[in-house]
BAVO-555540 format. One record per atom (N, C-alpha, C): residue in three letters; atom name; x, y, z. Coordinates in steps of 0.001 Angstrom, whole numbers, always signed. Last residue first. Layout:
BEGIN
<residu:ALA	atome:CA	xx:X	yy:Y	zz:Z>
...
//
This chain:
BEGIN
<residu:PRO	atome:N	xx:+3716	yy:-13920	zz:-8908>
<residu:PRO	atome:CA	xx:+4836	yy:-12982	zz:-9096>
<residu:PRO	atome:C	xx:+4821	yy:-12284	zz:-10452>
<residu:LYS	atome:N	xx:+321	yy:-13875	zz:-7831>
<residu:LYS	atome:CA	xx:+1339	yy:-14466	zz:-8701>
<residu:LYS	atome:C	xx:+2459	yy:-13461	zz:-8901>
<residu:TRP	atome:N	xx:-2337	yy:-14580	zz:-5605>
<residu:TRP	atome:CA	xx:-1179	yy:-13734	zz:-5915>
<residu:TRP	atome:C	xx:-214	yy:-14516	zz:-6792>
<residu:PRO	atome:N	xx:-5561	yy:-15614	zz:-6841>
<residu:PRO	atome:CA	xx:-4322	yy:-15835	zz:-6094>
<residu:PRO	atome:C	xx:-3211	yy:-14872	zz:-6534>
<residu:GLU	atome:N	xx:-8629	yy:-13913	zz:-6551>
<residu:GLU	atome:CA	xx:-7534	yy:-14291	zz:-7441>
<residu:GLU	atome:C	xx:-6249	yy:-14488	zz:-6645>
<residu:ASN	atome:N	xx:-10934	yy:-13130	zz:-5324>
<residu:ASN	atome:CA	xx:-10229	yy:-14275	zz:-4736>
<residu:ASN	atome:C	xx:-9046	yy:-14730	zz:-5598>
<residu:GLY	atome:N	xx:-11845	yy:-10960	zz:-6843>
<residu:GLY	atome:CA	xx:-11587	yy:-10789	zz:-5422>
<residu:GLY	atome:C	xx:-10787	yy:-11906	zz:-4791>
<residu:ARG	atome:N	xx:-10162	yy:-10548	zz:-9971>
<residu:ARG	atome:CA	xx:-11244	yy:-11165	zz:-9180>
<residu:ARG	atome:C	xx:-10850	yy:-11048	zz:-7708>
<residu:ILE	atome:N	xx:-8944	yy:-7270	zz:-10973>
<residu:ILE	atome:CA	xx:-8771	yy:-8699	zz:-10690>
<residu:ILE	atome:C	xx:-10029	yy:-9230	zz:-9994>
<residu:LYS	atome:N	xx:-7903	yy:-4740	zz:-13196>
<residu:LYS	atome:CA	xx:-8978	yy:-5274	zz:-12362>
<residu:LYS	atome:C	xx:-8725	yy:-6765	zz:-12189>
<residu:ARG	atome:N	xx:-4631	yy:-3221	zz:-12996>
<residu:ARG	atome:CA	xx:-5654	yy:-3997	zz:-13689>
<residu:ARG	atome:C	xx:-6714	yy:-4447	zz:-12694>
<residu:ALA	atome:N	xx:-1902	yy:-1028	zz:-13683>
<residu:ALA	atome:CA	xx:-2995	yy:-1446	zz:-12800>
<residu:ALA	atome:C	xx:-4015	yy:-2209	zz:-13629>
<residu:GLU	atome:N	xx:+1634	yy:-976	zz:-14065>
<residu:GLU	atome:CA	xx:+312	yy:-1134	zz:-14658>
<residu:GLU	atome:C	xx:-701	yy:-1603	zz:-13620>
<residu:GLY	atome:N	xx:+4160	yy:-921	zz:-12886>
<residu:GLY	atome:CA	xx:+3681	yy:+262	zz:-13582>
<residu:GLY	atome:C	xx:+2307	yy:+161	zz:-14204>
<residu:ARG	atome:N	xx:+4459	yy:-3509	zz:-11656>
<residu:ARG	atome:CA	xx:+5388	yy:-3024	zz:-12680>
<residu:ARG	atome:C	xx:+4801	yy:-1895	zz:-13541>
<residu:ARG	atome:N	xx:+1121	yy:-3717	zz:-10679>
<residu:ARG	atome:CA	xx:+2421	yy:-4384	zz:-10755>
<residu:ARG	atome:C	xx:+3206	yy:-3796	zz:-11909>
<residu:HIS	atome:N	xx:-1786	yy:-3516	zz:-8857>
<residu:HIS	atome:CA	xx:-772	yy:-2733	zz:-9556>
<residu:HIS	atome:C	xx:+532	yy:-3522	zz:-9500>
<residu:GLU	atome:N	xx:-5174	yy:-4525	zz:-8920>
<residu:GLU	atome:CA	xx:-3783	yy:-4864	zz:-8630>
<residu:GLU	atome:C	xx:-2875	yy:-3976	zz:-9471>
<residu:ARG	atome:N	xx:-8456	yy:-4411	zz:-7404>
<residu:ARG	atome:CA	xx:-7467	yy:-3985	zz:-8390>
<residu:ARG	atome:C	xx:-6067	yy:-4380	zz:-7942>
<residu:ARG	atome:N	xx:-11881	yy:-5126	zz:-7076>
<residu:ARG	atome:CA	xx:-10525	yy:-5407	zz:-6614>
<residu:ARG	atome:C	xx:-9549	yy:-5070	zz:-7733>
<residu:LEU	atome:N	xx:-14648	yy:-3033	zz:-6531>
<residu:LEU	atome:CA	xx:-13832	yy:-3792	zz:-7477>
<residu:LEU	atome:C	xx:-12414	yy:-3935	zz:-6938>
<residu:GLY	atome:N	xx:-16256	yy:-1409	zz:-5036>
<residu:GLY	atome:CA	xx:-16080	yy:-2779	zz:-4571>
<residu:GLY	atome:C	xx:-15285	yy:-3646	zz:-5527>
<residu:TRP	atome:N	xx:-16227	yy:+1176	zz:-5773>
<residu:TRP	atome:CA	xx:-17310	yy:+367	zz:-6338>
<residu:TRP	atome:C	xx:-17205	yy:-1085	zz:-5918>
<residu:GLN	atome:N	xx:-13904	yy:+2233	zz:-4673>
<residu:GLN	atome:CA	xx:-15189	yy:+2676	zz:-4116>
<residu:GLN	atome:C	xx:-16379	yy:+1892	zz:-4653>
<residu:ASP	atome:N	xx:-11613	yy:-646	zz:-4675>
<residu:ASP	atome:CA	xx:-12010	yy:+732	zz:-4945>
<residu:ASP	atome:C	xx:-13411	yy:+1026	zz:-4405>
<residu:THR	atome:N	xx:-9205	yy:-2402	zz:-2895>
<residu:THR	atome:CA	xx:-10597	yy:-2407	zz:-3324>
<residu:THR	atome:C	xx:-11031	yy:-961	zz:-3494>
<residu:TRP	atome:N	xx:-5866	yy:-3462	zz:-3875>
<residu:TRP	atome:CA	xx:-6808	yy:-2660	zz:-3100>
<residu:TRP	atome:C	xx:-8207	yy:-2850	zz:-3653>
<residu:ARG	atome:N	xx:-2416	yy:-4467	zz:-4021>
<residu:ARG	atome:CA	xx:-3840	yy:-4704	zz:-4274>
<residu:ARG	atome:C	xx:-4682	yy:-3829	zz:-3365>
<residu:VAL	atome:N	xx:+783	yy:-4507	zz:-5501>
<residu:VAL	atome:CA	xx:-127	yy:-3858	zz:-4556>
<residu:VAL	atome:C	xx:-1561	yy:-4153	zz:-4985>
<residu:LEU	atome:N	xx:+3980	yy:-5793	zz:-5630>
<residu:LEU	atome:CA	xx:+2633	yy:-5909	zz:-6165>
<residu:LEU	atome:C	xx:+1711	yy:-5349	zz:-5101>
<residu:ALA	atome:N	xx:+7378	yy:-4826	zz:-6294>
<residu:ALA	atome:CA	xx:+6221	yy:-4926	zz:-5404>
<residu:ALA	atome:C	xx:+4945	yy:-5092	zz:-6218>
<residu:HIS	atome:N	xx:+10541	yy:-6441	zz:-6982>
<residu:HIS	atome:CA	xx:+9451	yy:-5524	zz:-7291>
<residu:HIS	atome:C	xx:+8267	yy:-5799	zz:-6373>
<residu:HIS	atome:N	xx:+13764	yy:-7371	zz:-7887>
<residu:HIS	atome:CA	xx:+12893	yy:-7049	zz:-6753>
<residu:HIS	atome:C	xx:+11816	yy:-6068	zz:-7187>
<residu:GLY	atome:N	xx:+15747	yy:-7961	zz:-9676>
<residu:GLY	atome:CA	xx:+14407	yy:-8473	zz:-9938>
<residu:GLY	atome:C	xx:+13380	yy:-8123	zz:-8877>
<residu:LYS	atome:N	xx:+17943	yy:-6565	zz:-8548>
<residu:LYS	atome:CA	xx:+17618	yy:-6399	zz:-9968>
<residu:LYS	atome:C	xx:+16196	yy:-6857	zz:-10275>
<residu:LEU	atome:N	xx:+18338	yy:-7370	zz:-5926>
<residu:LEU	atome:CA	xx:+17688	yy:-6085	zz:-6178>
<residu:LEU	atome:C	xx:+17270	yy:-5904	zz:-7637>
<residu:GLY	atome:N	xx:+19764	yy:-9634	zz:-5367>
<residu:GLY	atome:CA	xx:+18333	yy:-9763	zz:-5615>
<residu:GLY	atome:C	xx:+17637	yy:-8473	zz:-5992>
<residu:GLN	atome:N	xx:+22315	yy:-8850	zz:-4740>
<residu:GLN	atome:CA	xx:+22127	yy:-9624	zz:-5962>
<residu:GLN	atome:C	xx:+20653	yy:-9734	zz:-6335>
<residu:VAL	atome:N	xx:+21933	yy:-7693	zz:-2221>
<residu:VAL	atome:CA	xx:+22200	yy:-6832	zz:-3364>
<residu:VAL	atome:C	xx:+21957	yy:-7571	zz:-4676>
<residu:LYS	atome:N	xx:+19214	yy:-9213	zz:-452>
<residu:LYS	atome:CA	xx:+20630	yy:-9154	zz:-808>
<residu:LYS	atome:C	xx:+20796	yy:-8333	zz:-2081>
<residu:VAL	atome:N	xx:+16830	yy:-7632	zz:+1557>
<residu:VAL	atome:CA	xx:+17099	yy:-8238	zz:+257>
<residu:VAL	atome:C	xx:+18579	yy:-8097	zz:-40>
<residu:GLU	atome:N	xx:+14843	yy:-7929	zz:+4482>
<residu:GLU	atome:CA	xx:+16102	yy:-7537	zz:+3874>
<residu:GLU	atome:C	xx:+16333	yy:-8309	zz:+2575>
<residu:GLY	atome:N	xx:+11294	yy:-7820	zz:+3806>
<residu:GLY	atome:CA	xx:+12460	yy:-8151	zz:+4610>
<residu:GLY	atome:C	xx:+13708	yy:-7688	zz:+3873>
<residu:SER	atome:N	xx:+9517	yy:-4865	zz:+2773>
<residu:SER	atome:CA	xx:+9833	yy:-6289	zz:+2686>
<residu:SER	atome:C	xx:+10934	yy:-6574	zz:+3696>
<residu:GLU	atome:N	xx:+7046	yy:-2535	zz:+3773>
<residu:GLU	atome:CA	xx:+8451	yy:-2930	zz:+3698>
<residu:GLU	atome:C	xx:+8573	yy:-4433	zz:+3590>
<residu:PHE	atome:N	xx:+4858	yy:+72	zz:+2825>
<residu:PHE	atome:CA	xx:+5051	yy:-1360	zz:+3058>
<residu:PHE	atome:C	xx:+6530	yy:-1671	zz:+2913>
<residu:ARG	atome:N	xx:+3052	yy:+2912	zz:+3639>
<residu:ARG	atome:CA	xx:+4394	yy:+2386	zz:+3399>
<residu:ARG	atome:C	xx:+4430	yy:+906	zz:+3768>
<residu:MET	atome:N	xx:+739	yy:+5035	zz:+2208>
<residu:MET	atome:CA	xx:+915	yy:+3866	zz:+3067>
<residu:MET	atome:C	xx:+2233	yy:+3216	zz:+2663>
<residu:GLY	atome:N	xx:-4	yy:+8596	zz:+2270>
<residu:GLY	atome:CA	xx:+246	yy:+7303	zz:+1642>
<residu:GLY	atome:C	xx:+322	yy:+6196	zz:+2666>
<residu:MET	atome:N	xx:-1172	yy:+10914	zz:+3207>
<residu:MET	atome:CA	xx:+17	yy:+11032	zz:+2370>
<residu:MET	atome:C	xx:+291	yy:+9721	zz:+1636>
<residu:ASP	atome:N	xx:-4743	yy:+11229	zz:+2961>
<residu:ASP	atome:CA	xx:-3550	yy:+10654	zz:+3588>
<residu:ASP	atome:C	xx:-2358	yy:+10828	zz:+2649>
<residu:TRP	atome:N	xx:-6804	yy:+12085	zz:+1373>
<residu:TRP	atome:CA	xx:-6043	yy:+13117	zz:+2080>
<residu:TRP	atome:C	xx:-4869	yy:+12562	zz:+2871>
<residu:PRO	atome:N	xx:-8023	yy:+9806	zz:+350>
<residu:PRO	atome:CA	xx:-7340	yy:+10711	zz:-577>
<residu:PRO	atome:C	xx:-6486	yy:+11761	zz:+130>
<residu:THR	atome:N	xx:-7189	yy:+7031	zz:+2566>
<residu:THR	atome:CA	xx:-8063	yy:+8117	zz:+2124>
<residu:THR	atome:C	xx:-7301	yy:+9008	zz:+1138>
<residu:LEU	atome:N	xx:-6954	yy:+3710	zz:+2888>
<residu:LEU	atome:CA	xx:-6165	yy:+4854	zz:+2452>
<residu:LEU	atome:C	xx:-7104	yy:+5910	zz:+1875>
<residu:ILE	atome:N	xx:-6801	yy:+950	zz:+5055>
<residu:ILE	atome:CA	xx:-7641	yy:+1980	zz:+4431>
<residu:ILE	atome:C	xx:-6771	yy:+3187	zz:+4100>
<residu:GLY	atome:N	xx:-5342	yy:-817	zz:+6547>
<residu:GLY	atome:CA	xx:-5644	yy:-1187	zz:+5175>
<residu:GLY	atome:C	xx:-6509	yy:-194	zz:+4432>
<residu:GLN	atome:N	xx:-6741	yy:+327	zz:+9517>
<residu:GLN	atome:CA	xx:-5764	yy:-597	zz:+8946>
<residu:GLN	atome:C	xx:-6191	yy:-1009	zz:+7536>
<residu:MET	atome:N	xx:-8553	yy:+1866	zz:+10824>
<residu:MET	atome:CA	xx:-7987	yy:+2423	zz:+9601>
<residu:MET	atome:C	xx:-6995	yy:+1481	zz:+8929>
<residu:ALA	atome:N	xx:-9167	yy:+586	zz:+13156>
<residu:ALA	atome:CA	xx:-10233	yy:+719	zz:+12167>
<residu:ALA	atome:C	xx:-9700	yy:+1220	zz:+10831>
<residu:GLY	atome:N	xx:-6826	yy:+896	zz:+14662>
<residu:GLY	atome:CA	xx:-7158	yy:-397	zz:+14091>
<residu:GLY	atome:C	xx:-8205	yy:-316	zz:+12998>
<residu:GLU	atome:N	xx:-5125	yy:+3944	zz:+13809>
<residu:GLU	atome:CA	xx:-6096	yy:+3220	zz:+14599>
<residu:GLU	atome:C	xx:-6424	yy:+1906	zz:+13903>
<residu:GLU	atome:N	xx:-3299	yy:+5591	zz:+12569>
<residu:GLU	atome:CA	xx:-2933	yy:+4194	zz:+12728>
<residu:GLU	atome:C	xx:-3923	yy:+3410	zz:+13582>
<residu:SER	atome:N	xx:-3065	yy:+8252	zz:+11889>
<residu:SER	atome:CA	xx:-4218	yy:+7508	zz:+11384>
<residu:SER	atome:C	xx:-3951	yy:+6017	zz:+11493>
<residu:THR	atome:N	xx:-2171	yy:+10549	zz:+14550>
<residu:THR	atome:CA	xx:-1868	yy:+9603	zz:+13476>
<residu:THR	atome:C	xx:-3154	yy:+8989	zz:+12971>
<residu:ASP	atome:N	xx:-726	yy:+12977	zz:+16587>
<residu:ASP	atome:CA	xx:-1914	yy:+12605	zz:+15815>
<residu:ASP	atome:C	xx:-1494	yy:+11676	zz:+14681>
<residu:GLY	atome:N	xx:+1689	yy:+13813	zz:+17626>
<residu:GLY	atome:CA	xx:+1256	yy:+12453	zz:+17943>
<residu:GLY	atome:C	xx:-19	yy:+12047	zz:+17234>
<residu:GLN	atome:N	xx:+820	yy:+17138	zz:+18188>
<residu:GLN	atome:CA	xx:+1925	yy:+16186	zz:+18044>
<residu:GLN	atome:C	xx:+1438	yy:+14802	zz:+18446>
<residu:GLU	atome:N	xx:-2360	yy:+17952	zz:+16753>
<residu:GLU	atome:CA	xx:-1417	yy:+17939	zz:+17863>
<residu:GLU	atome:C	xx:-335	yy:+16923	zz:+17575>
<residu:TRP	atome:N	xx:-4181	yy:+20217	zz:+14668>
<residu:TRP	atome:CA	xx:-3578	yy:+18921	zz:+14944>
<residu:TRP	atome:C	xx:-2609	yy:+19068	zz:+16103>
<residu:LEU	atome:N	xx:-5097	yy:+22749	zz:+14577>
<residu:LEU	atome:CA	xx:-6056	yy:+21700	zz:+14234>
<residu:LEU	atome:C	xx:-5472	yy:+20305	zz:+14418>
<residu:GLY	atome:N	xx:-2898	yy:+24251	zz:+15212>
<residu:GLY	atome:CA	xx:-4043	yy:+24341	zz:+16107>
<residu:GLY	atome:C	xx:-5098	yy:+23290	zz:+15795>
<residu:SER	atome:N	xx:-1932	yy:+25006	zz:+11880>
<residu:SER	atome:CA	xx:-1569	yy:+24779	zz:+13285>
<residu:SER	atome:C	xx:-2791	yy:+25011	zz:+14163>
<residu:PRO	atome:N	xx:-3669	yy:+23391	zz:+9198>
<residu:PRO	atome:CA	xx:-3224	yy:+24611	zz:+9880>
<residu:PRO	atome:C	xx:-2917	yy:+24316	zz:+11347>
<residu:LEU	atome:N	xx:-2316	yy:+20219	zz:+8048>
<residu:LEU	atome:CA	xx:-3419	yy:+21052	zz:+8538>
<residu:LEU	atome:C	xx:-2871	yy:+22333	zz:+9163>
<residu:ALA	atome:N	xx:-166	yy:+18689	zz:+7570>
<residu:ALA	atome:CA	xx:-487	yy:+19676	zz:+6535>
<residu:ALA	atome:C	xx:-1645	yy:+20582	zz:+6960>
<residu:THR	atome:N	xx:-67	yy:+16835	zz:+9584>
<residu:THR	atome:CA	xx:+842	yy:+17971	zz:+9703>
<residu:THR	atome:C	xx:+600	yy:+19021	zz:+8624>
<residu:PHE	atome:N	xx:-1824	yy:+14834	zz:+8779>
<residu:PHE	atome:CA	xx:-2255	yy:+15780	zz:+9796>
<residu:PHE	atome:C	xx:-1361	yy:+17014	zz:+9858>
<residu:ASN	atome:N	xx:-1722	yy:+12828	zz:+6932>
<residu:ASN	atome:CA	xx:-1311	yy:+14152	zz:+6493>
<residu:ASN	atome:C	xx:-1757	yy:+15216	zz:+7498>
<residu:SER	atome:N	xx:-340	yy:+9577	zz:+7726>
<residu:SER	atome:CA	xx:-1406	yy:+10579	zz:+7637>
<residu:SER	atome:C	xx:-839	yy:+11913	zz:+7185>
<residu:VAL	atome:N	xx:+580	yy:+6677	zz:+6542>
<residu:VAL	atome:CA	xx:+1220	yy:+7954	zz:+6819>
<residu:VAL	atome:C	xx:+167	yy:+9037	zz:+6615>
<residu:PRO	atome:N	xx:+395	yy:+3331	zz:+7719>
<residu:PRO	atome:CA	xx:-253	yy:+4461	zz:+7078>
<residu:PRO	atome:C	xx:+460	yy:+5750	zz:+7472>
<residu:LYS	atome:N	xx:+2605	yy:+751	zz:+7228>
<residu:LYS	atome:CA	xx:+2340	yy:+1896	zz:+8096>
<residu:LYS	atome:C	xx:+1625	yy:+2973	zz:+7298>
<residu:ASN	atome:N	xx:+3537	yy:-2633	zz:+7531>
<residu:ASN	atome:CA	xx:+2919	yy:-1555	zz:+6762>
<residu:ASN	atome:C	xx:+2547	yy:-449	zz:+7735>
<residu:SER	atome:N	xx:+5938	yy:-5276	zz:+7243>
<residu:SER	atome:CA	xx:+5286	yy:-4214	zz:+8007>
<residu:SER	atome:C	xx:+4600	yy:-3262	zz:+7043>
<residu:ARG	atome:N	xx:+6623	yy:-7216	zz:+5514>
<residu:ARG	atome:CA	xx:+6751	yy:-7541	zz:+6943>
<residu:ARG	atome:C	xx:+6144	yy:-6455	zz:+7810>
<residu:GLY	atome:N	xx:+4670	yy:-8227	zz:+2745>
<residu:GLY	atome:CA	xx:+5399	yy:-7170	zz:+3427>
<residu:GLY	atome:C	xx:+5480	yy:-7487	zz:+4910>
<residu:PRO	atome:N	xx:+5030	yy:-11663	zz:+1678>
<residu:PRO	atome:CA	xx:+4236	yy:-10527	zz:+2140>
<residu:PRO	atome:C	xx:+5134	yy:-9470	zz:+2769>
<residu:VAL	atome:N	xx:+6678	yy:-12760	zz:-1238>
<residu:VAL	atome:CA	xx:+6687	yy:-12687	zz:+222>
<residu:VAL	atome:C	xx:+5845	yy:-11494	zz:+638>
<residu:LEU	atome:N	xx:+6702	yy:-14964	zz:-4033>
<residu:LEU	atome:CA	xx:+6250	yy:-13736	zz:-3378>
<residu:LEU	atome:C	xx:+6397	yy:-13863	zz:-1872>
<residu:SER	atome:N	xx:+8672	yy:-16140	zz:-6860>
<residu:SER	atome:CA	xx:+7984	yy:-16300	zz:-5583>
<residu:SER	atome:C	xx:+7609	yy:-14935	zz:-5021>
<residu:ARG	atome:N	xx:+9783	yy:-15410	zz:-9258>
<residu:ARG	atome:CA	xx:+9197	yy:-16753	zz:-9146>
<residu:ARG	atome:C	xx:+8391	yy:-16935	zz:-7866>
<residu:ASP	atome:N	xx:+11165	yy:-13036	zz:-9287>
<residu:ASP	atome:CA	xx:+10171	yy:-13239	zz:-10341>
<residu:ASP	atome:C	xx:+9530	yy:-14627	zz:-10316>
<residu:ASP	atome:N	xx:+12597	yy:-12584	zz:-6975>
<residu:ASP	atome:CA	xx:+13205	yy:-13441	zz:-8001>
<residu:ASP	atome:C	xx:+12287	yy:-13707	zz:-9195>
<residu:VAL	atome:N	xx:+11264	yy:-11154	zz:-5154>
<residu:VAL	atome:CA	xx:+12701	yy:-10874	zz:-5240>
<residu:VAL	atome:C	xx:+13347	yy:-11645	zz:-6378>
<residu:SER	atome:N	xx:+8246	yy:-9555	zz:-4781>
<residu:SER	atome:CA	xx:+8933	yy:-10636	zz:-5473>
<residu:SER	atome:C	xx:+10399	yy:-10253	zz:-5570>
<residu:PHE	atome:N	xx:+5962	yy:-8747	zz:-2191>
<residu:PHE	atome:CA	xx:+7198	yy:-8460	zz:-2906>
<residu:PHE	atome:C	xx:+7715	yy:-9722	zz:-3580>
<residu:GLN	atome:N	xx:+2734	yy:-7270	zz:-1630>
<residu:GLN	atome:CA	xx:+3666	yy:-8389	zz:-1545>
<residu:GLN	atome:C	xx:+4851	yy:-8054	zz:-2431>
<residu:ALA	atome:N	xx:+243	yy:-5386	zz:+80>
<residu:ALA	atome:CA	xx:+1395	yy:-5448	zz:-813>
<residu:ALA	atome:C	xx:+2172	yy:-6728	zz:-555>
<residu:GLU	atome:N	xx:-3064	yy:-3961	zz:+277>
<residu:GLU	atome:CA	xx:-2078	yy:-4977	zz:+634>
<residu:GLU	atome:C	xx:-912	yy:-4903	zz:-342>
<residu:VAL	atome:N	xx:-5994	yy:-2443	zz:+1306>
<residu:VAL	atome:CA	xx:-4704	yy:-2213	zz:+658>
<residu:VAL	atome:C	xx:-3694	yy:-3217	zz:+1201>
<residu:GLY	atome:N	xx:-8693	yy:-2344	zz:+1950>
<residu:GLY	atome:CA	xx:-8078	yy:-3633	zz:+1685>
<residu:GLY	atome:C	xx:-6737	yy:-3503	zz:+996>
<residu:LYS	atome:N	xx:-9802	yy:+649	zz:+186>
<residu:LYS	atome:CA	xx:-9651	yy:-203	zz:+1369>
<residu:LYS	atome:C	xx:-9020	yy:-1529	zz:+961>
<residu:ILE	atome:N	xx:-9886	yy:+4159	zz:-591>
<residu:ILE	atome:CA	xx:-9721	yy:+2761	zz:-998>
<residu:ILE	atome:C	xx:-9487	yy:+1935	zz:+258>
<residu:THR	atome:N	xx:-11939	yy:+7050	zz:-966>
<residu:THR	atome:CA	xx:-11154	yy:+6179	zz:-105>
<residu:THR	atome:C	xx:-11068	yy:+4790	zz:-719>
<residu:CYS	atome:N	xx:-11746	yy:+9116	zz:-3942>
<residu:CYS	atome:CA	xx:-12458	yy:+8296	zz:-2955>
<residu:CYS	atome:C	xx:-11492	yy:+7441	zz:-2146>
<residu:PRO	atome:N	xx:-10290	yy:+10396	zz:-5912>
<residu:PRO	atome:CA	xx:-11114	yy:+11236	zz:-5047>
<residu:PRO	atome:C	xx:-11805	yy:+10461	zz:-3923>
<residu:GLY	atome:N	xx:-6846	yy:+9135	zz:-6182>
<residu:GLY	atome:CA	xx:-8246	yy:+9259	zz:-6577>
<residu:GLY	atome:C	xx:-9038	yy:+10098	zz:-5593>
<residu:ARG	atome:N	xx:-4358	yy:+8599	zz:-5321>
<residu:ARG	atome:CA	xx:-4521	yy:+9850	zz:-6056>
<residu:ARG	atome:C	xx:-5958	yy:+10052	zz:-6544>
<residu:ASN	atome:N	xx:-2907	yy:+7184	zz:-2743>
<residu:ASN	atome:CA	xx:-4248	yy:+7215	zz:-3329>
<residu:ASN	atome:C	xx:-4440	yy:+8571	zz:-4004>
<residu:VAL	atome:N	xx:+128	yy:+5517	zz:-2800>
<residu:VAL	atome:CA	xx:-526	yy:+6814	zz:-2691>
<residu:VAL	atome:C	xx:-1866	yy:+6728	zz:-3400>
<residu:VAL	atome:N	xx:+2398	yy:+3428	zz:-1249>
<residu:VAL	atome:CA	xx:+1151	yy:+3466	zz:-1998>
<residu:VAL	atome:C	xx:+494	yy:+4808	zz:-1727>
<residu:ILE	atome:N	xx:+5704	yy:+2589	zz:-1480>
<residu:ILE	atome:CA	xx:+4790	yy:+3565	zz:-904>
<residu:ILE	atome:C	xx:+3578	yy:+3634	zz:-1814>
<residu:VAL	atome:N	xx:+7736	yy:-151	zz:-659>
<residu:VAL	atome:CA	xx:+6850	yy:+477	zz:-1627>
<residu:VAL	atome:C	xx:+5950	yy:+1448	zz:-866>
<residu:MET	atome:N	xx:+10896	yy:-1637	zz:-260>
<residu:MET	atome:CA	xx:+9866	yy:-796	zz:+269>
<residu:MET	atome:C	xx:+9033	yy:-264	zz:-894>
//
């Protein structure tokens, strides 16, 4: 599982994640879920069940959202040592970025995923 948090001042879009379990191959996340921050609002401004899971928000992460959660399939204990996530998104200037193993870098929009 990886949780993506937008710590910048602008909304990011096209948020995606893939997982490598062996440093040689990648598998897409089997599920992703935006986690809104409606419960941080003063009472009366949100209701139970308020979420940011509308279709229009898929892959979009605002600065006020708590984050976005991606999950891989089940991983055997032996695979946990090399298991890591790669995350991609598009910033407010339309630049595509990738985060892997603690470092973010600019990538071409059509750059293939590599473990």
